[in-house]
C-alpha positions as a LaTeX table, in Angstrom:
\begin{tabular}{lrrr}
\hline
Residue & $x$ (\AA) & $y$ (\AA) & $z$ (\AA) \\
\hline
Met1 & 176.95 & 124.58 & $-0.60$ \\
Thr2 & 177.93 & 122.68 & $-3.76$ \\
Pro3 & 175.72 & 122.13 & $-6.85$ \\
Asp4 & 175.20 & 118.54 & $-5.63$ \\
His5 & 173.90 & 119.80 & $-2.29$ \\
Leu6 & 171.68 & 122.29 & $-4.10$ \\
Ile7 & 169.98 & 119.65 & $-6.25$ \\
Ile8 & 169.51 & 117.27 & $-3.31$ \\
Phe9 & 167.96 & 119.97 & $-1.12$ \\
Leu10 & 165.65 & 121.11 & $-3.91$ \\
Ala11 & 164.56 & 117.53 & $-4.59$ \\
Ile12 & 163.74 & 117.02 & $-0.90$ \\
Gly13 & 161.89 & 120.32 & $-0.72$ \\
Tyr14 & 159.87 & 119.71 & $-3.88$ \\
Ile15 & 158.88 & 116.26 & $-2.63$ \\
Phe16 & 157.63 & 117.71 & 0.66 \\
Phe17 & 155.72 & 120.51 & $-1.06$ \\
Ser18 & 154.19 & 118.02 & $-3.52$ \\
Leu19 & 153.19 & 115.38 & $-0.98$ \\
Asp20 & 151.87 & 117.76 & 1.64 \\
Lys21 & 149.72 & 120.03 & $-0.52$ \\
Lys22 & 147.23 & 120.75 & 2.24 \\
Gln23 & 149.99 & 121.29 & 4.82 \\
Gln24 & 147.74 & 120.33 & 7.70 \\
Lys25 & 148.99 & 120.41 & 11.28 \\
Leu26 & 152.67 & 119.89 & 10.38 \\
Pro27 & 153.71 & 122.47 & 7.74 \\
Val28 & 156.46 & 121.93 & 5.21 \\
Pro29 & 158.96 & 124.47 & 6.69 \\
Leu30 & 159.10 & 122.47 & 9.93 \\
Leu31 & 159.66 & 119.24 & 7.99 \\
Leu32 & 162.49 & 120.92 & 6.09 \\
Val33 & 164.19 & 122.17 & 9.27 \\
Val34 & 163.96 & 118.73 & 10.89 \\
Thr35 & 165.38 & 117.21 & 7.69 \\
Gly36 & 168.28 & 119.65 & 7.88 \\
Val37 & 168.97 & 118.71 & 11.50 \\
Ile38 & 169.03 & 115.02 & 10.52 \\
Leu39 & 171.31 & 115.69 & 7.53 \\
Ser40 & 173.74 & 117.57 & 9.79 \\
Phe41 & 174.77 & 114.23 & 11.31 \\
Ile42 & 175.81 & 112.88 & 7.89 \\
Pro43 & 179.43 & 113.88 & 7.09 \\
Tyr44 & 178.61 & 114.78 & 3.47 \\
Phe45 & 176.22 & 117.50 & 4.66 \\
Ser46 & 177.61 & 118.45 & 8.07 \\
Asp47 & 179.80 & 121.31 & 6.80 \\
Val48 & 177.26 & 122.85 & 4.43 \\
Thr49 & 177.07 & 126.62 & 4.69 \\
Ile50 & 175.23 & 129.38 & 2.86 \\
Ser51 & 176.41 & 132.96 & 2.60 \\
Arg52 & 174.60 & 135.87 & 4.11 \\
Glu53 & 174.88 & 137.68 & 0.76 \\
Leu54 & 173.03 & 134.92 & $-1.09$ \\
Ile55 & 170.13 & 134.90 & 1.35 \\
Tyr56 & 169.98 & 138.65 & 1.92 \\
Lys57 & 170.51 & 139.89 & $-1.63$ \\
Gly58 & 169.45 & 136.83 & $-3.62$ \\
Phe59 & 166.59 & 135.15 & $-1.77$ \\
Leu60 & 165.10 & 137.79 & 0.51 \\
Pro61 & 163.94 & 140.35 & $-2.11$ \\
Ala62 & 161.96 & 137.63 & $-3.89$ \\
Leu63 & 160.27 & 136.38 & $-0.70$ \\
Leu64 & 159.43 & 139.92 & 0.39 \\
Phe65 & 158.01 & 140.84 & $-3.00$ \\
Ile66 & 155.89 & 137.68 & $-3.11$ \\
Ser67 & 154.36 & 138.49 & 0.27 \\
Ala68 & 153.78 & 142.13 & $-0.65$ \\
Tyr69 & 152.23 & 141.74 & $-4.09$ \\
Arg70 & 149.94 & 138.96 & $-2.87$ \\
Tyr71 & 148.79 & 141.03 & 0.07 \\
Ser72 & 145.34 & 142.52 & $-0.41$ \\
Phe73 & 145.38 & 146.29 & $-0.79$ \\
Lys74 & 142.03 & 146.32 & 1.03 \\
Ser75 & 143.74 & 144.62 & 3.98 \\
Val76 & 146.39 & 147.33 & 3.98 \\
Lys77 & 143.69 & 149.99 & 4.38 \\
Lys78 & 141.77 & 147.95 & 6.95 \\
Phe79 & 144.57 & 146.61 & 9.16 \\
Gly80 & 147.51 & 148.84 & 8.13 \\
Pro81 & 147.39 & 151.26 & 11.09 \\
Phe82 & 147.53 & 148.41 & 13.62 \\
Phe83 & 150.17 & 146.17 & 12.07 \\
Gly84 & 152.11 & 149.25 & 10.94 \\
Leu85 & 152.39 & 150.49 & 14.53 \\
Leu86 & 153.07 & 146.96 & 15.78 \\
Ser87 & 155.92 & 146.39 & 13.33 \\
Thr88 & 157.59 & 149.76 & 13.97 \\
Leu89 & 157.05 & 151.17 & 17.45 \\
Gly90 & 155.96 & 147.75 & 18.70 \\
Leu91 & 159.08 & 146.08 & 17.34 \\
Phe92 & 161.25 & 148.83 & 18.84 \\
Ile93 & 159.64 & 148.27 & 22.26 \\
Thr94 & 159.92 & 144.48 & 21.85 \\
Ala95 & 163.65 & 144.68 & 21.17 \\
Leu96 & 164.24 & 146.91 & 24.20 \\
Leu97 & 162.08 & 144.89 & 26.62 \\
Leu98 & 163.42 & 141.54 & 25.45 \\
Gly99 & 166.98 & 142.84 & 25.52 \\
Leu100 & 166.57 & 144.07 & 29.09 \\
Ala101 & 164.94 & 140.78 & 30.13 \\
Val102 & 167.70 & 138.68 & 28.54 \\
Trp103 & 170.36 & 140.90 & 30.12 \\
Gly104 & 168.77 & 140.83 & 33.57 \\
Ile105 & 167.95 & 137.12 & 33.73 \\
Gly106 & 170.82 & 135.93 & 31.53 \\
Ser107 & 173.34 & 137.63 & 33.81 \\
Leu108 & 172.35 & 135.16 & 36.53 \\
Phe109 & 173.68 & 132.28 & 34.40 \\
Thr110 & 176.46 & 133.72 & 32.25 \\
Thr111 & 178.40 & 136.90 & 31.52 \\
Ile112 & 176.36 & 138.93 & 29.06 \\
Ser113 & 176.44 & 142.65 & 28.32 \\
Leu114 & 173.39 & 144.81 & 27.67 \\
Ile115 & 174.47 & 145.32 & 24.05 \\
Gly116 & 174.95 & 141.56 & 23.64 \\
Ala117 & 171.47 & 140.96 & 25.01 \\
Leu118 & 170.04 & 143.57 & 22.61 \\
Val119 & 171.75 & 141.79 & 19.70 \\
Ile120 & 169.98 & 138.56 & 20.66 \\
Ala121 & 166.69 & 140.44 & 21.06 \\
Ser122 & 167.00 & 142.09 & 17.64 \\
Ile123 & 167.51 & 138.67 & 16.05 \\
Leu124 & 164.33 & 137.38 & 17.70 \\
Thr125 & 162.08 & 140.36 & 16.86 \\
Pro126 & 161.21 & 139.66 & 13.19 \\
Thr127 & 158.34 & 137.24 & 12.61 \\
Asp128 & 157.93 & 134.89 & 9.65 \\
Pro129 & 154.37 & 133.54 & 9.36 \\
Val130 & 155.18 & 131.36 & 6.32 \\
Ser131 & 155.49 & 128.38 & 8.69 \\
Val132 & 152.04 & 128.82 & 10.19 \\
Glu133 & 149.85 & 130.62 & 7.62 \\
Ser134 & 148.58 & 127.38 & 6.12 \\
Val135 & 148.00 & 125.96 & 9.60 \\
Leu136 & 145.81 & 128.92 & 10.53 \\
Glu137 & 143.90 & 128.53 & 7.27 \\
Glu138 & 143.29 & 124.84 & 7.94 \\
Ser139 & 142.05 & 125.63 & 11.44 \\
Asp140 & 139.58 & 128.08 & 9.87 \\
Ile141 & 140.53 & 130.74 & 12.39 \\
Asn142 & 139.36 & 134.29 & 11.69 \\
Lys143 & 141.15 & 135.67 & 8.61 \\
Lys144 & 141.89 & 138.95 & 10.40 \\
Tyr145 & 144.69 & 137.21 & 12.30 \\
Thr146 & 146.35 & 135.92 & 9.13 \\
Ala147 & 145.99 & 139.34 & 7.49 \\
Asn148 & 147.65 & 141.06 & 10.45 \\
Leu149 & 150.43 & 138.47 & 10.65 \\
Glu150 & 151.28 & 138.84 & 6.97 \\
Gly151 & 151.18 & 142.63 & 7.13 \\
Glu152 & 153.27 & 142.78 & 10.29 \\
Ser153 & 155.87 & 140.40 & 8.89 \\
Met154 & 156.33 & 142.43 & 5.71 \\
Ile155 & 157.23 & 145.59 & 7.61 \\
Asn156 & 159.05 & 144.19 & 10.64 \\
Asp157 & 161.55 & 142.41 & 8.40 \\
Gly158 & 162.80 & 145.84 & 7.42 \\
Thr159 & 162.64 & 147.51 & 10.82 \\
Ser160 & 164.36 & 144.54 & 12.48 \\
Val161 & 167.31 & 144.81 & 10.08 \\
Val162 & 167.73 & 148.46 & 11.00 \\
Ile163 & 167.74 & 147.74 & 14.73 \\
Phe164 & 170.03 & 144.72 & 14.35 \\
Thr165 & 172.55 & 146.60 & 12.21 \\
Ile166 & 172.85 & 149.43 & 14.71 \\
Val167 & 173.15 & 147.31 & 17.88 \\
Ser168 & 175.43 & 144.70 & 16.27 \\
Asn169 & 177.78 & 147.47 & 15.10 \\
Met170 & 177.81 & 148.82 & 18.65 \\
Tyr171 & 178.56 & 145.33 & 19.96 \\
Thr172 & 181.40 & 144.45 & 17.57 \\
Ala173 & 182.93 & 147.93 & 17.95 \\
Gly174 & 182.68 & 147.76 & 21.74 \\
Lys175 & 180.54 & 150.91 & 21.95 \\
Ser176 & 178.05 & 151.72 & 24.69 \\
Phe177 & 174.31 & 151.70 & 24.01 \\
Ser178 & 172.75 & 154.99 & 22.85 \\
Phe179 & 168.96 & 155.12 & 22.69 \\
Met180 & 168.83 & 158.38 & 20.70 \\
His181 & 171.35 & 157.14 & 18.13 \\
Leu182 & 169.32 & 153.96 & 17.69 \\
Phe183 & 166.04 & 155.88 & 17.30 \\
Lys184 & 167.41 & 158.45 & 14.81 \\
Glu185 & 169.02 & 155.78 & 12.62 \\
Phe186 & 165.86 & 153.73 & 12.82 \\
Leu187 & 163.71 & 156.58 & 11.47 \\
Thr188 & 166.15 & 157.68 & 8.76 \\
Val189 & 166.87 & 154.25 & 7.29 \\
Ser190 & 163.24 & 153.13 & 7.48 \\
Leu191 & 161.66 & 156.25 & 5.95 \\
Gly192 & 164.30 & 156.36 & 3.21 \\
Gly193 & 163.53 & 152.77 & 2.22 \\
Val194 & 159.79 & 153.40 & 2.13 \\
Leu195 & 160.23 & 156.53 & 0.00 \\
Ile196 & 162.40 & 154.75 & $-2.58$ \\
Gly197 & 159.95 & 151.85 & $-2.67$ \\
Leu198 & 157.02 & 154.20 & $-3.26$ \\
Val199 & 158.68 & 156.14 & $-6.08$ \\
Leu200 & 160.35 & 153.24 & $-7.90$ \\
Gly201 & 157.41 & 150.92 & $-7.33$ \\
Trp202 & 154.96 & 153.46 & $-8.74$ \\
Leu203 & 157.11 & 154.29 & $-11.78$ \\
Leu204 & 157.88 & 150.69 & $-12.76$ \\
Ser205 & 154.44 & 149.33 & $-11.97$ \\
Lys206 & 152.88 & 151.79 & $-14.43$ \\
Asn207 & 154.45 & 149.64 & $-17.17$ \\
Ile208 & 151.83 & 146.98 & $-16.42$ \\
His209 & 149.31 & 149.09 & $-18.35$ \\
Ile210 & 151.73 & 149.70 & $-21.21$ \\
Leu211 & 153.11 & 146.16 & $-21.61$ \\
Lys212 & 150.12 & 144.00 & $-22.41$ \\
Asn213 & 152.34 & 140.94 & $-22.84$ \\
His214 & 152.19 & 139.03 & $-19.55$ \\
Thr215 & 155.72 & 137.66 & $-19.98$ \\
Tyr216 & 157.07 & 141.20 & $-19.97$ \\
Gln217 & 154.94 & 142.00 & $-16.94$ \\
Val218 & 156.69 & 139.19 & $-15.06$ \\
Met219 & 160.02 & 140.69 & $-16.10$ \\
Val220 & 158.90 & 144.04 & $-14.71$ \\
Ser221 & 157.95 & 142.40 & $-11.41$ \\
Ile222 & 161.48 & 140.98 & $-11.11$ \\
Ile223 & 162.96 & 144.45 & $-11.66$ \\
Val224 & 160.54 & 145.92 & $-9.12$ \\
Ala225 & 161.50 & 143.31 & $-6.51$ \\
Tyr226 & 165.27 & 143.53 & $-6.88$ \\
Gly227 & 165.70 & 147.05 & $-8.28$ \\
Ser228 & 164.03 & 148.78 & $-5.34$ \\
Phe229 & 166.00 & 146.62 & $-2.89$ \\
Tyr230 & 169.42 & 147.35 & $-4.38$ \\
Leu231 & 168.75 & 151.04 & $-4.99$ \\
Ala232 & 167.75 & 151.59 & $-1.37$ \\
Glu233 & 170.80 & 149.66 & $-0.13$ \\
Val234 & 173.10 & 151.80 & $-2.30$ \\
Phe235 & 171.85 & 154.94 & $-0.54$ \\
Gly236 & 172.13 & 153.34 & 2.90 \\
Phe237 & 168.39 & 152.88 & 3.39 \\
Ser238 & 166.33 & 149.77 & 4.08 \\
Gly239 & 166.20 & 147.57 & 0.99 \\
Val240 & 163.71 & 145.34 & 2.76 \\
Leu241 & 161.18 & 148.13 & 3.30 \\
Ala242 & 161.79 & 149.41 & $-0.24$ \\
Thr243 & 160.90 & 146.01 & $-1.73$ \\
Val244 & 157.85 & 145.61 & 0.49 \\
Thr245 & 156.57 & 149.08 & $-0.43$ \\
Ser246 & 157.22 & 148.60 & $-4.15$ \\
Gly247 & 155.52 & 145.19 & $-3.99$ \\
Ile248 & 152.39 & 146.75 & $-2.50$ \\
Met249 & 152.46 & 149.42 & $-5.24$ \\
Phe250 & 152.77 & 146.67 & $-7.85$ \\
Ser251 & 149.76 & 144.89 & $-6.36$ \\
Tyr252 & 147.82 & 148.16 & $-6.43$ \\
Glu253 & 148.52 & 148.64 & $-10.14$ \\
Leu254 & 147.58 & 145.02 & $-10.87$ \\
Gln255 & 144.29 & 145.68 & $-9.12$ \\
Lys256 & 143.53 & 148.43 & $-11.64$ \\
Ala257 & 144.41 & 146.32 & $-14.71$ \\
Asp258 & 141.59 & 145.27 & $-17.04$ \\
Asp259 & 142.81 & 141.67 & $-16.96$ \\
Glu260 & 143.77 & 141.57 & $-13.28$ \\
Glu261 & 142.77 & 137.94 & $-12.76$ \\
Gln262 & 144.80 & 136.68 & $-15.71$ \\
Ser263 & 147.76 & 138.91 & $-14.82$ \\
Arg264 & 147.84 & 137.59 & $-11.26$ \\
Arg265 & 147.59 & 134.02 & $-12.54$ \\
Ile266 & 150.59 & 134.52 & $-14.84$ \\
Gln267 & 152.57 & 136.23 & $-12.07$ \\
Gly268 & 151.70 & 133.35 & $-9.76$ \\
Gly269 & 152.90 & 130.85 & $-12.35$ \\
Phe270 & 156.39 & 132.32 & $-11.95$ \\
Trp271 & 156.58 & 133.38 & $-8.31$ \\
Asn272 & 154.78 & 130.26 & $-7.03$ \\
Ile273 & 157.76 & 128.24 & $-8.29$ \\
Ile274 & 160.35 & 130.64 & $-6.90$ \\
Glu275 & 158.88 & 130.62 & $-3.38$ \\
Pro276 & 159.11 & 126.85 & $-2.59$ \\
Thr277 & 162.52 & 126.75 & $-4.26$ \\
Ile278 & 163.93 & 129.39 & $-1.93$ \\
Leu279 & 162.15 & 128.08 & 1.16 \\
Ser280 & 163.45 & 124.56 & 0.53 \\
Leu281 & 167.03 & 125.78 & 0.56 \\
Val282 & 166.67 & 128.24 & 3.44 \\
Phe283 & 164.97 & 125.92 & 5.93 \\
Ile284 & 167.04 & 122.81 & 5.19 \\
Val285 & 170.26 & 124.81 & 5.51 \\
Leu286 & 168.96 & 126.36 & 8.76 \\
Gly287 & 168.62 & 122.88 & 10.23 \\
Ile288 & 172.16 & 121.98 & 9.20 \\
Val289 & 173.88 & 125.24 & 10.13 \\
Ser290 & 172.16 & 125.55 & 13.51 \\
Met291 & 173.77 & 122.27 & 14.57 \\
Gln292 & 177.18 & 123.78 & 13.79 \\
Tyr293 & 176.69 & 126.61 & 16.28 \\
Ile294 & 174.38 & 125.36 & 19.03 \\
Gln295 & 176.16 & 124.37 & 22.23 \\
Trp296 & 173.78 & 122.10 & 24.13 \\
Lys297 & 175.22 & 123.17 & 27.46 \\
His298 & 173.29 & 126.40 & 26.81 \\
Phe299 & 169.98 & 124.59 & 26.30 \\
Gly300 & 168.40 & 125.85 & 29.50 \\
Leu301 & 169.35 & 129.43 & 28.70 \\
Phe302 & 168.14 & 129.52 & 25.10 \\
Leu303 & 164.93 & 127.82 & 26.26 \\
Leu304 & 164.53 & 130.64 & 28.78 \\
Ile305 & 165.23 & 133.25 & 26.08 \\
Phe306 & 162.62 & 131.63 & 23.84 \\
Leu307 & 160.03 & 131.78 & 26.63 \\
Leu308 & 160.92 & 135.41 & 27.35 \\
Ser309 & 160.40 & 136.26 & 23.67 \\
Ile310 & 156.91 & 134.73 & 23.83 \\
Ala311 & 156.02 & 136.67 & 26.99 \\
Val312 & 157.36 & 139.99 & 25.69 \\
Arg313 & 155.51 & 139.65 & 22.38 \\
Phe314 & 152.24 & 139.03 & 24.21 \\
Val315 & 152.75 & 142.10 & 26.42 \\
Val316 & 153.66 & 144.35 & 23.47 \\
Leu317 & 150.63 & 143.18 & 21.46 \\
Val318 & 148.35 & 144.16 & 24.33 \\
Leu319 & 150.11 & 147.52 & 24.84 \\
Ile320 & 149.88 & 148.46 & 21.15 \\
Ala321 & 146.17 & 147.56 & 21.09 \\
Leu322 & 145.24 & 149.77 & 24.07 \\
Pro323 & 144.73 & 153.14 & 22.29 \\
Lys324 & 141.77 & 152.07 & 20.10 \\
Gln325 & 138.67 & 150.06 & 20.91 \\
Lys326 & 138.66 & 148.14 & 17.62 \\
Trp327 & 142.29 & 147.18 & 18.23 \\
Arg328 & 141.41 & 146.00 & 21.72 \\
Lys329 & 138.60 & 143.97 & 20.19 \\
Leu330 & 141.13 & 142.34 & 17.85 \\
Val331 & 143.76 & 141.75 & 20.52 \\
Phe332 & 141.87 & 140.64 & 23.58 \\
Trp333 & 143.71 & 137.87 & 25.37 \\
Lys334 & 142.69 & 135.12 & 22.94 \\
Gly335 & 143.57 & 137.15 & 19.87 \\
Ala336 & 146.87 & 138.18 & 21.45 \\
Thr337 & 147.60 & 134.51 & 22.19 \\
Ile338 & 147.09 & 133.51 & 18.56 \\
Leu339 & 149.20 & 136.39 & 17.24 \\
Thr340 & 151.89 & 135.64 & 19.83 \\
Phe341 & 152.34 & 131.96 & 18.99 \\
Ala342 & 151.90 & 132.54 & 15.25 \\
Gly343 & 154.81 & 135.01 & 15.35 \\
Val344 & 157.39 & 132.36 & 14.47 \\
Arg345 & 161.02 & 133.36 & 13.92 \\
Gly346 & 162.22 & 132.36 & 10.47 \\
Thr347 & 163.94 & 133.65 & 7.34 \\
Met348 & 164.94 & 137.12 & 8.54 \\
Ser349 & 166.29 & 135.79 & 11.84 \\
Ile350 & 168.43 & 133.38 & 9.79 \\
Val351 & 169.77 & 136.27 & 7.70 \\
Leu352 & 170.67 & 138.25 & 10.82 \\
Leu353 & 172.39 & 135.22 & 12.37 \\
Leu354 & 174.45 & 134.62 & 9.22 \\
Thr355 & 175.44 & 138.28 & 9.28 \\
Leu356 & 176.56 & 138.00 & 12.90 \\
Gln357 & 178.51 & 134.76 & 12.45 \\
Val358 & 180.86 & 136.58 & 10.05 \\
Glu359 & 181.84 & 138.90 & 12.91 \\
Leu360 & 182.03 & 136.37 & 15.76 \\
Ser361 & 183.87 & 133.10 & 16.36 \\
Ser362 & 181.90 & 129.91 & 15.75 \\
Asp363 & 181.81 & 129.03 & 19.45 \\
His364 & 180.53 & 132.44 & 20.58 \\
Tyr365 & 177.73 & 132.08 & 23.10 \\
Ile366 & 175.53 & 134.70 & 21.39 \\
Leu367 & 175.42 & 132.56 & 18.24 \\
Ser368 & 174.60 & 129.46 & 20.27 \\
Leu369 & 171.82 & 131.18 & 22.23 \\
Ser370 & 170.34 & 132.84 & 19.15 \\
Phe371 & 170.39 & 129.76 & 16.92 \\
Gly372 & 168.90 & 127.72 & 19.76 \\
Ala373 & 166.07 & 130.19 & 20.40 \\
Val374 & 165.24 & 130.51 & 16.67 \\
Leu375 & 165.18 & 126.73 & 16.24 \\
Leu376 & 162.94 & 126.32 & 19.29 \\
Ser377 & 160.60 & 128.98 & 17.92 \\
Leu378 & 160.27 & 127.21 & 14.59 \\
Val379 & 159.65 & 123.81 & 16.11 \\
Val380 & 157.61 & 124.58 & 19.24 \\
Gln381 & 155.41 & 127.40 & 17.93 \\
Thr382 & 154.69 & 125.64 & 14.65 \\
Ile383 & 153.55 & 122.50 & 16.47 \\
Ile384 & 151.53 & 124.37 & 19.11 \\
Ile385 & 149.67 & 126.86 & 16.89 \\
Tyr386 & 147.31 & 124.36 & 15.20 \\
Pro387 & 145.78 & 122.76 & 18.32 \\
Leu388 & 145.89 & 126.14 & 20.09 \\
Ser389 & 143.95 & 127.86 & 17.30 \\
Leu390 & 141.35 & 125.08 & 17.32 \\
Ile391 & 140.91 & 125.35 & 21.09 \\
Leu392 & 140.54 & 129.13 & 20.97 \\
Lys393 & 138.14 & 128.94 & 18.03 \\
Lys394 & 135.90 & 126.49 & 19.89 \\
Ser395 & 135.90 & 128.78 & 22.90 \\
Gly396 & 134.53 & 131.60 & 20.74 \\
Ser397 & 137.65 & 133.61 & 20.01 \\
Ser398 & 136.73 & 134.08 & 16.38 \\
\hline
\end{tabular}
């Protein structure tokens, strides 16, 4: 991606974000992806690429921190047990069930190994509600769904990276699948990231009460976002979970500040510019890059994989909700339907795909199937969720 491409993409993104302030029915991320698909047919843009390092180490920490520090600490206490279990054990179960389903059904149409199917499943497990949050708000659906989606997304970004890294390494190295190895690595990397996020986030966030200058507080927030991420990665732990945890700690300290409202407004003045800037680049490039890898002869199969991912998510949501009555009340079939279709695949799935494309040839079927399923998720689920949420709301789901 050249500087010329960068400026053009940002201009397009800023125009969309400016014109569609309310983001009703058709959110900006979907418009950006469609724009990217259209641009892919223009020779000047058709070969545009973006490195995994730029998205993973440059863009992702900022997006994660924004979601975490904005997230209400009260919501963490209220919904944390449910979305915490959903984004850890639930995500683990989702990856296994979806992987088995893709392997079993996919084998009827093409040659696919169990590890290959698990790689595809791990790419499709993380959710990215940025595409549908505003849609749910416009539909005036119960805020508990949005709160759970945001909380789940923050954590499952980290846990999905752990699962993907392990199974993709098995795949590229030609190793057989080991459940115990996957589970042990999952726990170690995840807990290590959370611990670093807690410690570093707490230490740095204390500076909010020392540095009364709001400009310096913004500087501290940047260090919190990126410092926790890089430190965790250096020690082999989850940088994603470290940033999420430190972001929540930062939000907690802001909550205790005497001038919380003004501090949050100043923070928002910075991060509210960073967010649309990053999203503009990520979603436009997704539209372009996906066209470089998708083989349309696989359309039927990646449509099937997309449908399987929807079905598996619904089942796992119901299973996770079974132990407690208040969870069952949240995730009865209508609630599970909303949370299922609002679980769009987005930024993290793109990062995982870009990681995989370094290891595989451009015409590899796993890339084609994964890019196709992610693109379908973004387009289909984003379009469906608004009318679906209205229908369910009218029927008394909220």
